[in-house]
N, CA, C and O atoms as a GROMACS GRO file, in nm:
protein
  604
    1MET      N    1  11.742   9.209  11.570
    1MET     CA    2  11.625   9.228  11.489
    1MET      C    3  11.508   9.240  11.572
    1MET      O    4  11.488   9.157  11.662
    2SER      N    5  11.421   9.344  11.549
    2SER     CA    6  11.300   9.362  11.621
    2SER      C    7  11.182   9.311  11.541
    2SER      O    8  11.169   9.337  11.421
    3ASN      N    9  11.098   9.240  11.607
    3ASN     CA   10  10.974   9.192  11.535
    3ASN      C   11  10.860   9.293  11.542
    3ASN      O   12  10.750   9.268  11.492
    4LYS      N   13  10.887   9.408  11.604
    4LYS     CA   14  10.788   9.512  11.603
    4LYS      C   15  10.800   9.596  11.478
    4LYS      O   16  10.900   9.665  11.461
    5VAL      N   17  10.705   9.593  11.392
    5VAL     CA   18  10.701   9.671  11.268
    5VAL      C   19  10.585   9.761  11.280
    5VAL      O   20  10.471   9.718  11.301
    6ILE      N   21  10.616   9.890  11.267
    6ILE     CA   22  10.506   9.993  11.282
    6ILE      C   23  10.509  10.077  11.156
    6ILE      O   24  10.610  10.140  11.124
    7THR      N   25  10.396  10.076  11.083
    7THR     CA   26  10.383  10.155  10.969
    7THR      C   27  10.259  10.243  10.985
    7THR      O   28  10.172  10.211  11.065
    8PRO      N   29  10.250  10.353  10.911
    8PRO     CA   30  10.135  10.445  10.927
    8PRO      C   31  10.004  10.374  10.893
    8PRO      O   32   9.999  10.284  10.810
    9LYS      N   33   9.902  10.416  10.959
    9LYS     CA   34   9.768  10.357  10.931
    9LYS      C   35   9.729  10.392  10.790
    9LYS      O   36   9.756  10.503  10.742
   10THR      N   37   9.667  10.297  10.722
   10THR     CA   38   9.628  10.317  10.583
   10THR      C   39   9.492  10.257  10.552
   10THR      O   40   9.448  10.162  10.616
   11ASP      N   41   9.426  10.315  10.453
   11ASP     CA   42   9.298  10.254  10.402
   11ASP      C   43   9.313  10.207  10.261
   11ASP      O   44   9.215  10.186  10.190
   12LYS      N   45   9.438  10.191  10.219
   12LYS     CA   46   9.466  10.146  10.077
   12LYS      C   47   9.476   9.999  10.059
   12LYS      O   48   9.433   9.946   9.956
   13SER      N   49   9.535   9.928  10.159
   13SER     CA   50   9.563   9.784  10.144
   13SER      C   51   9.586   9.723  10.283
   13SER      O   52   9.626   9.791  10.378
   14GLY      N   53   9.560   9.595  10.292
   14GLY     CA   54   9.582   9.523  10.417
   14GLY      C   55   9.705   9.433  10.405
   14GLY      O   56   9.716   9.334  10.478
   15LEU      N   57   9.799   9.465  10.314
   15LEU     CA   58   9.913   9.385  10.290
   15LEU      C   59  10.025   9.412  10.388
   15LEU      O   60  10.066   9.527  10.404
   16TYR      N   61  10.074   9.310  10.455
   16TYR     CA   62  10.196   9.324  10.541
   16TYR      C   63  10.320   9.332  10.443
   16TYR      O   64  10.379   9.228  10.411
   17LYS      N   65  10.356   9.447  10.401
   17LYS     CA   66  10.462   9.459  10.297
   17LYS      C   67  10.596   9.493  10.362
   17LYS      O   68  10.699   9.486  10.294
   18HIS      N   69  10.600   9.528  10.485
   18HIS     CA   70  10.724   9.555  10.555
   18HIS      C   71  10.738   9.462  10.671
   18HIS      O   72  10.641   9.443  10.745
   19GLY      N   73  10.853   9.403  10.690
   19GLY     CA   74  10.874   9.319  10.808
   19GLY      C   75  10.948   9.189  10.768
   19GLY      O   76  11.030   9.189  10.676
   20TYR      N   77  10.917   9.077  10.839
   20TYR     CA   78  10.993   8.953  10.836
   20TYR      C   79  10.903   8.835  10.803
   20TYR      O   80  10.782   8.836  10.827
   21TYR      N   81  10.966   8.735  10.746
   21TYR     CA   82  10.901   8.607  10.718
   21TYR      C   83  10.904   8.526  10.850
   21TYR      O   84  10.982   8.556  10.940
   22HIS      N   85  10.820   8.425  10.860
   22HIS     CA   86  10.818   8.337  10.974
   22HIS      C   87  10.955   8.286  11.009
   22HIS      O   88  10.990   8.282  11.127
   23SER      N   89  11.034   8.247  10.910
   23SER     CA   90  11.165   8.192  10.932
   23SER      C   91  11.260   8.289  10.990
   23SER      O   92  11.363   8.251  11.046
   24GLU      N   93  11.227   8.421  10.978
   24GLU     CA   94  11.308   8.530  11.035
   24GLU      C   95  11.250   8.579  11.168
   24GLU      O   96  11.304   8.672  11.227
   25GLY      N   97  11.147   8.520  11.214
   25GLY     CA   98  11.082   8.564  11.344
   25GLY      C   99  10.950   8.631  11.323
   25GLY      O  100  10.882   8.661  11.421
   26GLY      N  101  10.908   8.655  11.203
   26GLY     CA  102  10.775   8.712  11.174
   26GLY      C  103  10.761   8.853  11.222
   26GLY      O  104  10.859   8.921  11.253
   27ILE      N  105  10.633   8.897  11.227
   27ILE     CA  106  10.594   9.029  11.268
   27ILE      C  107  10.508   9.021  11.386
   27ILE      O  108  10.410   8.946  11.384
   28GLN      N  109  10.536   9.095  11.493
   28GLN     CA  110  10.457   9.094  11.613
   28GLN      C  111  10.331   9.179  11.596
   28GLN      O  112  10.341   9.296  11.559
   29VAL      N  113  10.213   9.120  11.621
   29VAL     CA  114  10.088   9.190  11.607
   29VAL      C  115  10.011   9.166  11.736
   29VAL      O  116  10.016   9.056  11.792
   30PHE      N  117   9.942   9.268  11.783
   30PHE     CA  118   9.858   9.260  11.902
   30PHE      C  119   9.712   9.250  11.859
   30PHE      O  120   9.664   9.340  11.791
   31VAL      N  121   9.643   9.147  11.896
   31VAL     CA  122   9.500   9.130  11.869
   31VAL      C  123   9.424   9.196  11.983
   31VAL      O  124   9.440   9.163  12.100
   32ASP      N  125   9.339   9.291  11.943
   32ASP     CA  126   9.257   9.367  12.044
   32ASP      C  127   9.345   9.439  12.142
   32ASP      O  128   9.302   9.468  12.254
   33GLY      N  129   9.470   9.469  12.101
   33GLY     CA  130   9.562   9.539  12.187
   33GLY      C  131   9.623   9.457  12.300
   33GLY      O  132   9.699   9.512  12.381
   34VAL      N  133   9.593   9.327  12.309
   34VAL     CA  134   9.628   9.245  12.419
   34VAL      C  135   9.709   9.120  12.381
   34VAL      O  136   9.823   9.103  12.426
   35LYS      N  137   9.650   9.034  12.300
   35LYS     CA  138   9.709   8.908  12.266
   35LYS      C  139   9.812   8.917  12.157
   35LYS      O  140   9.782   8.968  12.049
   36GLU      N  141   9.934   8.870  12.181
   36GLU     CA  142  10.039   8.878  12.084
   36GLU      C  143  10.037   8.758  11.992
   36GLU      O  144  10.028   8.644  12.038
   37ILE      N  145  10.045   8.784  11.862
   37ILE     CA  146  10.054   8.678  11.763
   37ILE      C  147  10.163   8.713  11.665
   37ILE      O  148  10.217   8.824  11.668
   38GLU      N  149  10.195   8.617  11.577
   38GLU     CA  150  10.296   8.642  11.473
   38GLU      C  151  10.237   8.623  11.340
   38GLU      O  152  10.177   8.519  11.314
   39VAL      N  153  10.252   8.721  11.253
   39VAL     CA  154  10.218   8.710  11.110
   39VAL      C  155  10.349   8.719  11.036
   39VAL      O  156  10.456   8.730  11.095
   40GLU      N  157  10.336   8.713  10.900
   40GLU     CA  158  10.465   8.734  10.826
   40GLU      C  159  10.445   8.829  10.712
   40GLU      O  160  10.334   8.853  10.666
   41LYS      N  161  10.560   8.882  10.668
   41LYS     CA  162  10.561   8.970  10.551
   41LYS      C  163  10.488   8.899  10.435
   41LYS      O  164  10.500   8.778  10.416
   42ASP      N  165  10.412   8.980  10.357
   42ASP     CA  166  10.341   8.934  10.242
   42ASP      C  167  10.211   8.862  10.269
   42ASP      O  168  10.144   8.816  10.177
   43GLU      N  169  10.174   8.852  10.398
   43GLU     CA  170  10.038   8.804  10.427
   43GLU      C  171   9.941   8.925  10.415
   43GLU      O  172   9.986   9.038  10.398
   44TYR      N  173   9.814   8.902  10.422
   44TYR     CA  174   9.715   9.007  10.398
   44TYR      C  175   9.603   8.998  10.503
   44TYR      O  176   9.551   8.890  10.531
   45LYS      N  177   9.566   9.113  10.558
   45LYS     CA  178   9.465   9.120  10.659
   45LYS      C  179   9.336   9.189  10.607
   45LYS      O  180   9.336   9.303  10.561
   46ILE      N  181   9.227   9.111  10.617
   46ILE     CA  182   9.092   9.167  10.584
   46ILE      C  183   9.018   9.187  10.714
   46ILE      O  184   9.017   9.098  10.799
   47CYS      N  185   8.958   9.301  10.733
   47CYS     CA  186   8.892   9.332  10.858
   47CYS      C  187   8.766   9.248  10.877
   47CYS      O  188   8.706   9.203  10.780
   48ARG      N  189   8.727   9.228  10.999
   48ARG     CA  190   8.616   9.138  11.033
   48ARG      C  191   8.484   9.189  10.975
   48ARG      O  192   8.395   9.108  10.946
   49GLY      N  193   8.469   9.324  10.958
   49GLY     CA  194   8.347   9.378  10.903
   49GLY      C  195   8.328   9.331  10.758
   49GLY      O  196   8.217   9.299  10.716
   50ALA      N  197   8.437   9.326  10.683
   50ALA     CA  198   8.430   9.274  10.544
   50ALA      C  199   8.408   9.126  10.548
   50ALA      O  200   8.326   9.072  10.473
   51TYR      N  201   8.482   9.057  10.638
   51TYR     CA  202   8.474   8.910  10.643
   51TYR      C  203   8.330   8.863  10.675
   51TYR      O  204   8.287   8.759  10.625
   52ASN      N  205   8.259   8.936  10.755
   52ASN     CA  206   8.126   8.893  10.797
   52ASN      C  207   8.012   8.956  10.715
   52ASN      O  208   7.894   8.937  10.746
   53SER      N  209   8.048   9.028  10.612
   53SER     CA  210   7.947   9.092  10.526
   53SER      C  211   7.874   8.992  10.442
   53SER      O  212   7.932   8.891  10.402
   54ASP      N  213   7.747   9.016  10.413
   54ASP     CA  214   7.665   8.935  10.325
   54ASP      C  215   7.667   8.978  10.179
   54ASP      O  216   7.608   8.913  10.093
   55LYS      N  217   7.737   9.090  10.152
   55LYS     CA  218   7.746   9.147  10.019
   55LYS      C  219   7.810   9.045   9.925
   55LYS      O  220   7.909   8.981   9.960
   56ILE      N  221   7.752   9.032   9.808
   56ILE     CA  222   7.805   8.943   9.700
   56ILE      C  223   7.890   9.024   9.603
   56ILE      O  224   7.850   9.129   9.553
   57TYR      N  225   8.006   8.972   9.580
   57TYR     CA  226   8.107   9.032   9.484
   57TYR      C  227   8.118   8.941   9.365
   57TYR      O  228   8.094   8.821   9.373
   58ASP      N  229   8.155   9.004   9.254
   58ASP     CA  230   8.177   8.930   9.130
   58ASP      C  231   8.301   8.993   9.062
   58ASP      O  232   8.296   9.106   9.013
   59PHE      N  233   8.412   8.918   9.061
   59PHE     CA  234   8.535   8.963   8.999
   59PHE      C  235   8.567   8.880   8.878
   59PHE      O  236   8.553   8.758   8.883
   60LYS      N  237   8.610   8.938   8.772
   60LYS     CA  238   8.644   8.873   8.646
   60LYS      C  239   8.790   8.899   8.614
   60LYS      O  240   8.830   9.016   8.612
   61GLY      N  241   8.870   8.796   8.590
   61GLY     CA  242   9.005   8.816   8.544
   61GLY      C  243   9.097   8.898   8.637
   61GLY      O  244   9.172   8.984   8.591
   62LYS      N  245   9.090   8.872   8.764
   62LYS     CA  246   9.168   8.950   8.864
   62LYS      C  247   9.261   8.860   8.942
   62LYS      O  248   9.225   8.745   8.970
   63THR      N  249   9.380   8.908   8.976
   63THR     CA  250   9.472   8.833   9.065
   63THR      C  251   9.413   8.841   9.208
   63THR      O  252   9.331   8.927   9.239
   64ASN      N  253   9.459   8.746   9.294
   64ASN     CA  254   9.412   8.751   9.433
   64ASN      C  255   9.439   8.883   9.496
   64ASN      O  256   9.353   8.936   9.565
   65LEU      N  257   9.558   8.940   9.475
   65LEU     CA  258   9.592   9.068   9.537
   65LEU      C  259   9.498   9.178   9.484
   65LEU      O  260   9.458   9.265   9.561
   66GLU      N  261   9.466   9.176   9.363
   66GLU     CA  262   9.370   9.277   9.310
   66GLU      C  263   9.233   9.262   9.380
   66GLU      O  264   9.171   9.361   9.419
   67VAL      N  265   9.186   9.136   9.396
   67VAL     CA  266   9.061   9.114   9.459
   67VAL      C  267   9.068   9.156   9.605
   67VAL      O  268   8.976   9.220   9.656
   68LEU      N  269   9.176   9.121   9.672
   68LEU     CA  270   9.192   9.159   9.814
   68LEU      C  271   9.189   9.310   9.832
   68LEU      O  272   9.120   9.361   9.921
   69ASP      N  273   9.262   9.378   9.752
   69ASP     CA  274   9.268   9.527   9.764
   69ASP      C  275   9.129   9.583   9.737
   69ASP      O  276   9.088   9.677   9.806
   70ALA      N  277   9.058   9.531   9.643
   70ALA     CA  278   8.917   9.577   9.614
   70ALA      C  279   8.822   9.553   9.733
   70ALA      O  280   8.742   9.639   9.770
   71LEU      N  281   8.835   9.432   9.789
   71LEU     CA  282   8.749   9.400   9.908
   71LEU      C  283   8.782   9.491  10.031
   71LEU      O  284   8.694   9.542  10.100
   72PHE      N  285   8.912   9.505  10.050
   72PHE     CA  286   8.961   9.590  10.161
   72PHE      C  287   8.906   9.735  10.144
   72PHE      O  288   8.853   9.792  10.240
   73LYS      N  289   8.918   9.791  10.030
   73LYS     CA  290   8.873   9.930  10.008
   73LYS      C  291   8.722   9.941  10.012
   73LYS      O  292   8.669  10.034  10.072
   74ASP      N  293   8.651   9.848   9.951
   74ASP     CA  294   8.506   9.854   9.954
   74ASP      C  295   8.451   9.841  10.095
   74ASP      O  296   8.350   9.905  10.124
   75ALA      N  297   8.509   9.765  10.183
   75ALA     CA  298   8.464   9.749  10.319
   75ALA      C  299   8.515   9.858  10.411
   75ALA      O  300   8.485   9.858  10.531
   76GLN      N  301   8.590   9.950  10.356
   76GLN     CA  302   8.647  10.060  10.432
   76GLN      C  303   8.728  10.012  10.550
   76GLN      O  304   8.720  10.067  10.660
   77CYS      N  305   8.807   9.908  10.526
   77CYS     CA  306   8.899   9.852  10.631
   77CYS      C  307   9.013   9.952  10.649
   77CYS      O  308   9.041  10.032  10.560
   78THR      N  309   9.078   9.946  10.762
   78THR     CA  310   9.201  10.021  10.788
   78THR      C  311   9.304   9.919  10.836
   78THR      O  312   9.271   9.815  10.892
   79PHE      N  313   9.428   9.954  10.810
   79PHE     CA  314   9.541   9.864  10.837
   79PHE      C  315   9.647   9.934  10.917
   79PHE      O  316   9.696  10.040  10.879
   80LYS      N  317   9.684   9.872  11.028
   80LYS     CA  318   9.797   9.912  11.110
   80LYS      C  319   9.880   9.786  11.127
   80LYS      O  320   9.828   9.685  11.175
   81THR      N  321  10.004   9.789  11.090
   81THR     CA  322  10.089   9.667  11.097
   81THR      C  323  10.084   9.597  11.229
   81THR      O  324  10.072   9.475  11.235
   82GLU      N  325  10.094   9.672  11.336
   82GLU     CA  326  10.112   9.611  11.469
   82GLU      C  327   9.979   9.581  11.538
   82GLU      O  328   9.980   9.542  11.654
   83TYR      N  329   9.866   9.596  11.472
   83TYR     CA  330   9.738   9.579  11.539
   83TYR      C  331   9.637   9.506  11.456
   83TYR      O  332   9.630   9.528  11.335
   84ALA      N  333   9.558   9.417  11.518
   84ALA     CA  334   9.444   9.345  11.453
   84ALA      C  335   9.332   9.332  11.555
   84ALA      O  336   9.353   9.334  11.676
   85ASP      N  337   9.216   9.320  11.501
   85ASP     CA  338   9.097   9.294  11.583
   85ASP      C  339   9.061   9.144  11.576
   85ASP      O  340   9.085   9.076  11.476
   86SER      N  341   9.003   9.097  11.685
   86SER     CA  342   8.952   8.956  11.679
   86SER      C  343   8.848   8.948  11.569
   86SER      O  344   8.764   9.036  11.554
   87GLY      N  345   8.857   8.842  11.494
   87GLY     CA  346   8.764   8.822  11.381
   87GLY      C  347   8.825   8.870  11.248
   87GLY      O  348   8.768   8.840  11.143
   88ASP      N  349   8.935   8.941  11.249
   88ASP     CA  350   9.001   8.979  11.121
   88ASP      C  351   9.054   8.846  11.059
   88ASP      O  352   9.081   8.749  11.130
   89PHE      N  353   9.067   8.847  10.930
   89PHE     CA  354   9.113   8.727  10.856
   89PHE      C  355   9.250   8.759  10.797
   89PHE      O  356   9.268   8.859  10.728
   90ILE      N  357   9.346   8.672  10.826
   90ILE     CA  358   9.483   8.684  10.770
   90ILE      C  359   9.500   8.576  10.660
   90ILE      O  360   9.487   8.457  10.686
   91LEU      N  361   9.530   8.620  10.540
   91LEU     CA  362   9.551   8.526  10.427
   91LEU      C  363   9.698   8.495  10.414
   91LEU      O  364   9.784   8.583  10.425
   92CYS      N  365   9.727   8.367  10.389
   92CYS     CA  366   9.865   8.322  10.380
   92CYS      C  367   9.935   8.378  10.257
   92CYS      O  368   9.870   8.412  10.158
   93ARG      N  369  10.065   8.386  10.262
   93ARG     CA  370  10.146   8.440  10.159
   93ARG      C  371  10.128   8.376  10.020
   93ARG      O  372  10.121   8.451   9.922
   94PRO      N  373  10.120   8.244  10.006
   94PRO     CA  374  10.100   8.187   9.875
   94PRO      C  375   9.972   8.231   9.807
   94PRO      O  376   9.966   8.240   9.684
   95VAL      N  377   9.868   8.259   9.888
   95VAL     CA  378   9.743   8.309   9.831
   95VAL      C  379   9.760   8.449   9.775
   95VAL      O  380   9.713   8.480   9.666
   96VAL      N  381   9.829   8.533   9.852
   96VAL     CA  382   9.841   8.674   9.816
   96VAL      C  383   9.922   8.683   9.683
   96VAL      O  384   9.886   8.765   9.598
   97TYR      N  385  10.020   8.608   9.664
   97TYR     CA  386  10.109   8.624   9.550
   97TYR      C  387  10.086   8.520   9.438
   97TYR      O  388  10.176   8.492   9.360
   98ASP      N  389   9.961   8.464   9.433
   98ASP     CA  390   9.923   8.386   9.322
   98ASP      C  391   9.899   8.482   9.204
   98ASP      O  392   9.805   8.561   9.209
   99ARG      N  393   9.981   8.478   9.098
   99ARG     CA  394   9.972   8.570   8.991
   99ARG      C  395   9.864   8.537   8.884
   99ARG      O  396   9.840   8.614   8.792
  100LYS      N  397   9.804   8.423   8.900
  100LYS     CA  398   9.705   8.377   8.802
  100LYS      C  399   9.578   8.469   8.811
  100LYS      O  400   9.541   8.515   8.919
  101LYS      N  401   9.517   8.493   8.699
  101LYS     CA  402   9.394   8.570   8.695
  101LYS      C  403   9.278   8.472   8.720
  101LYS      O  404   9.269   8.366   8.658
  102HIS      N  405   9.189   8.510   8.810
  102HIS     CA  406   9.076   8.425   8.849
  102HIS      C  407   8.940   8.501   8.830
  102HIS      O  408   8.934   8.624   8.825
  103ASN      N  409   8.839   8.424   8.820
  103ASN     CA  410   8.704   8.477   8.837
  103ASN      C  411   8.654   8.436   8.972
  103ASN      O  412   8.655   8.317   9.003
  104ARG      N  413   8.612   8.530   9.054
  104ARG     CA  414   8.572   8.503   9.190
  104ARG      C  415   8.434   8.565   9.214
  104ARG      O  416   8.410   8.681   9.181
  105LYS      N  417   8.343   8.486   9.272
  105LYS     CA  418   8.212   8.535   9.303
  105LYS      C  419   8.163   8.479   9.438
  105LYS      O  420   8.178   8.360   9.466
  106GLY      N  421   8.107   8.563   9.518
  106GLY     CA  422   8.052   8.526   9.651
  106GLY      C  423   8.070   8.630   9.748
  106GLY      O  424   8.111   8.741   9.715
  107THR      N  425   8.040   8.596   9.874
  107THR     CA  426   8.068   8.684   9.988
  107THR      C  427   8.218   8.688  10.011
  107THR      O  428   8.292   8.604   9.959
  108VAL      N  429   8.264   8.784  10.088
  108VAL     CA  430   8.410   8.790  10.124
  108VAL      C  431   8.452   8.657  10.184
  108VAL      O  432   8.555   8.603  10.144
  109LYS      N  433   8.378   8.604  10.278
  109LYS     CA  434   8.412   8.481  10.345
  109LYS      C  435   8.426   8.367  10.242
  109LYS      O  436   8.520   8.288  10.248
  110GLU      N  437   8.330   8.359  10.147
  110GLU     CA  438   8.334   8.252  10.045
  110GLU      C  439   8.456   8.272   9.957
  110GLU      O  440   8.525   8.175   9.928
  111ILE      N  441   8.484   8.391   9.915
  111ILE     CA  442   8.595   8.418   9.825
  111ILE      C  443   8.730   8.386   9.896
  111ILE      O  444   8.817   8.322   9.838
  112LEU      N  445   8.745   8.430  10.021
  112LEU     CA  446   8.867   8.408  10.095
  112LEU      C  447   8.889   8.259  10.121
  112LEU      O  448   9.001   8.210  10.108
  113ASN      N  449   8.783   8.185  10.159
  113ASN     CA  450   8.796   8.040  10.179
  113ASN      C  451   8.834   7.967  10.049
  113ASN      O  452   8.910   7.870  10.051
  114GLN      N  453   8.781   8.014   9.939
  114GLN     CA  454   8.815   7.954   9.808
  114GLN      C  455   8.968   7.978   9.781
  114GLN      O  456   9.042   7.886   9.747
  115MET      N  457   9.011   8.100   9.797
  115MET     CA  458   9.151   8.134   9.778
  115MET      C  459   9.246   8.051   9.865
  115MET      O  460   9.346   7.997   9.817
  116GLN      N  461   9.210   8.041   9.996
  116GLN     CA  462   9.292   7.970  10.092
  116GLN      C  463   9.299   7.817  10.057
  116GLN      O  464   9.405   7.754  10.063
  117SER      N  465   9.183   7.763  10.022
  117SER     CA  466   9.182   7.620   9.992
  117SER      C  467   9.261   7.583   9.869
  117SER      O  468   9.312   7.471   9.859
  118GLU      N  469   9.272   7.674   9.775
  118GLU     CA  470   9.353   7.650   9.655
  118GLU      C  471   9.502   7.637   9.685
  118GLU      O  472   9.577   7.577   9.608
  119LYS      N  473   9.544   7.690   9.795
  119LYS     CA  474   9.687   7.683   9.832
  119LYS      C  475   9.710   7.603   9.956
  119LYS      O  476   9.817   7.613  10.016
  120SER      N  477   9.613   7.523   9.997
  120SER     CA  478   9.621   7.441  10.119
  120SER      C  479   9.642   7.519  10.244
  120SER      O  480   9.704   7.467  10.338
  121CYS      N  481   9.594   7.643  10.252
  121CYS     CA  482   9.597   7.723  10.369
  121CYS      C  483   9.472   7.702  10.450
  121CYS      O  484   9.377   7.642  10.399
  122ARG      N  485   9.469   7.747  10.573
  122ARG     CA  486   9.354   7.725  10.662
  122ARG      C  487   9.230   7.798  10.609
  122ARG      O  488   9.239   7.907  10.552
  123VAL      N  489   9.117   7.735  10.628
  123VAL     CA  490   8.986   7.788  10.591
  123VAL      C  491   8.886   7.777  10.707
  123VAL      O  492   8.911   7.704  10.803
  124GLU      N  493   8.778   7.844  10.700
  124GLU     CA  494   8.670   7.827  10.792
  124GLU      C  495   8.554   7.756  10.727
  124GLU      O  496   8.502   7.801  10.625
  125ASN      N  497   8.511   7.642  10.788
  125ASN     CA  498   8.402   7.570  10.737
  125ASN      C  499   8.302   7.539  10.850
  125ASN      O  500   8.291   7.428  10.900
  126GLY      N  501   8.231   7.643  10.885
  126GLY     CA  502   8.129   7.624  10.993
  126GLY      C  503   8.186   7.578  11.123
  126GLY      O  504   8.276   7.643  11.176
  127ASP      N  505   8.139   7.466  11.176
  127ASP     CA  506   8.193   7.411  11.299
  127ASP      C  507   8.335   7.351  11.287
  127ASP      O  508   8.401   7.323  11.387
  128ASP      N  509   8.379   7.333  11.161
  128ASP     CA  510   8.515   7.277  11.139
  128ASP      C  511   8.611   7.395  11.127
  128ASP      O  512   8.706   7.387  11.048
  129SER      N  513   8.593   7.497  11.197
  129SER     CA  514   8.679   7.617  11.193
  129SER      C  515   8.823   7.585  11.237
  129SER      O  516   8.846   7.514  11.335
  130LYS      N  517   8.914   7.638  11.165
  130LYS     CA  518   9.056   7.622  11.200
  130LYS      C  519   9.107   7.761  11.225
  130LYS      O  520   9.181   7.817  11.144
  131SER      N  521   9.066   7.818  11.339
  131SER     CA  522   9.086   7.965  11.365
  131SER      C  523   9.220   7.993  11.426
  131SER      O  524   9.266   8.107  11.415
  132LYS      N  525   9.286   7.898  11.491
  132LYS     CA  526   9.410   7.929  11.560
  132LYS      C  527   9.521   7.841  11.511
  132LYS      O  528   9.526   7.722  11.543
  133GLY      N  529   9.611   7.898  11.433
  133GLY     CA  530   9.725   7.824  11.378
  133GLY      C  531   9.849   7.862  11.454
  133GLY      O  532   9.852   7.960  11.529
  134GLY      N  533   9.952   7.782  11.432
  134GLY     CA  534  10.088   7.813  11.492
  134GLY      C  535  10.102   7.760  11.630
  134GLY      O  536  10.009   7.706  11.689
  135GLU      N  537  10.220   7.778  11.679
  135GLU     CA  538  10.261   7.733  11.813
  135GLU      C  539  10.307   7.851  11.890
  135GLU      O  540  10.366   7.943  11.833
  136LEU      N  541  10.281   7.851  12.020
  136LEU     CA  542  10.335   7.954  12.108
  136LEU      C  543  10.484   7.934  12.123
  136LEU      O  544  10.532   7.826  12.157
  137THR      N  545  10.558   8.040  12.096
  137THR     CA  546  10.701   8.031  12.110
  137THR      C  547  10.747   8.090  12.244
  137THR      O  548  10.666   8.144  12.319
  138ASN      N  549  10.872   8.080  12.271
  138ASN     CA  550  10.927   8.137  12.394
  138ASN      C  551  10.934   8.287  12.387
  138ASN      O  552  10.963   8.352  12.488
  139LYS      N  553  10.907   8.346  12.272
  139LYS     CA  554  10.904   8.490  12.252
  139LYS      C  555  10.771   8.553  12.294
  139LYS      O  556  10.761   8.675  12.310
  140GLY      N  557  10.667   8.466  12.311
  140GLY     CA  558  10.542   8.512  12.360
  140GLY      C  559  10.438   8.542  12.250
  140GLY      O  560  10.329   8.590  12.282
  141TRP      N  561  10.467   8.516  12.129
  141TRP     CA  562  10.366   8.531  12.023
  141TRP      C  563  10.359   8.403  11.943
  141TRP      O  564  10.445   8.316  11.956
  142PHE      N  565  10.257   8.391  11.862
  142PHE     CA  566  10.234   8.264  11.790
  142PHE      C  567  10.334   8.251  11.676
  142PHE      O  568  10.361   8.347  11.604
  143LYS      N  569  10.389   8.131  11.661
  143LYS     CA  570  10.484   8.105  11.555
  143LYS      C  571  10.408   8.010  11.457
  143LYS      O  572  10.342   7.915  11.499
  144GLY      N  573  10.418   8.039  11.331
  144GLY     CA  574  10.353   7.959  11.228
  144GLY      C  575  10.247   8.037  11.155
  144GLY      O  576  10.216   8.152  11.188
  145MET      N  577  10.194   7.972  11.057
  145MET     CA  578  10.096   8.031  10.966
  145MET      C  579   9.965   8.058  11.037
  145MET      O  580   9.902   7.962  11.081
  146LEU      N  581   9.922   8.179  11.050
  146LEU     CA  582   9.791   8.211  11.105
  146LEU      C  583   9.694   8.245  10.988
  146LEU      O  584   9.724   8.330  10.904
  147SER      N  585   9.586   8.180  10.985
  147SER     CA  586   9.492   8.206  10.878
  147SER      C  587   9.390   8.318  10.916
  147SER      O  588   9.365   8.407  10.835
  148PHE      N  589   9.334   8.312  11.033
  148PHE     CA  590   9.251   8.422  11.074
  148PHE      C  591   9.246   8.424  11.221
  148PHE      O  592   9.272   8.322  11.285
  149LEU      N  593   9.211   8.537  11.277
  149LEU     CA  594   9.206   8.561  11.419
  149LEU      C  595   9.064   8.558  11.460
  149LEU      O  596   8.979   8.626  11.402
  150ASN      N  597   9.034   8.476  11.566
  150ASN     CA  598   8.899   8.462  11.609
  150ASN      C  599   8.897   8.430  11.758
  150ASN      O  600   8.867   8.317  11.797
  151TRP      N  601   8.929   8.526  11.839
  151TRP     CA  602   8.934   8.508  11.982
  151TRP      C  603   8.822   8.578  12.045
  151TRP      O  604   8.808   8.574  12.168
   0.00000   0.00000   0.00000
C-alpha cells in the first residue's frame, strides 16, 4: 500500500475523499513541498487565506460539509491531495461527517473552531494554539489526527 495519493487539482472541495484512514497508514502530504505529514481520508483542508480572513459568514440549516464547501469555494481555495501550505487548516473526520444541520455565524476561524470543539478535535485559541498533532512515525510523516498546519 502506498500512502502517496495524487488526485487532480480542484477548486470544488477540500475533502480528502481518496486514500486511507490513520489506522491504514493515512495519506502522505507535503507541507510547503518539504515537511511530510499524515492526514486521513474524509478530513477536510481549508486554505490559510480563508482561515485568516476577517469576512463574516452566516449559514442557516447547513451540514458541516455544506458549510466547508461554501467557505472553500468563496475563498477560492484549491486542493491537491499531496500538498498543503503552512497555515492551512485540516478538519477532523468526525467534524466533516456530522450530518446534523447547524446555524453557523462568524469568521472562518471562528466557525472552524466551533465545529472542531463540538467533536473534541483540536482548536486554536490564541496563545493556547494546538497546531501540531500526532507523533512522528518511522515512516517519516506525522501519525495521528492533525487539526491544522502552522509551521
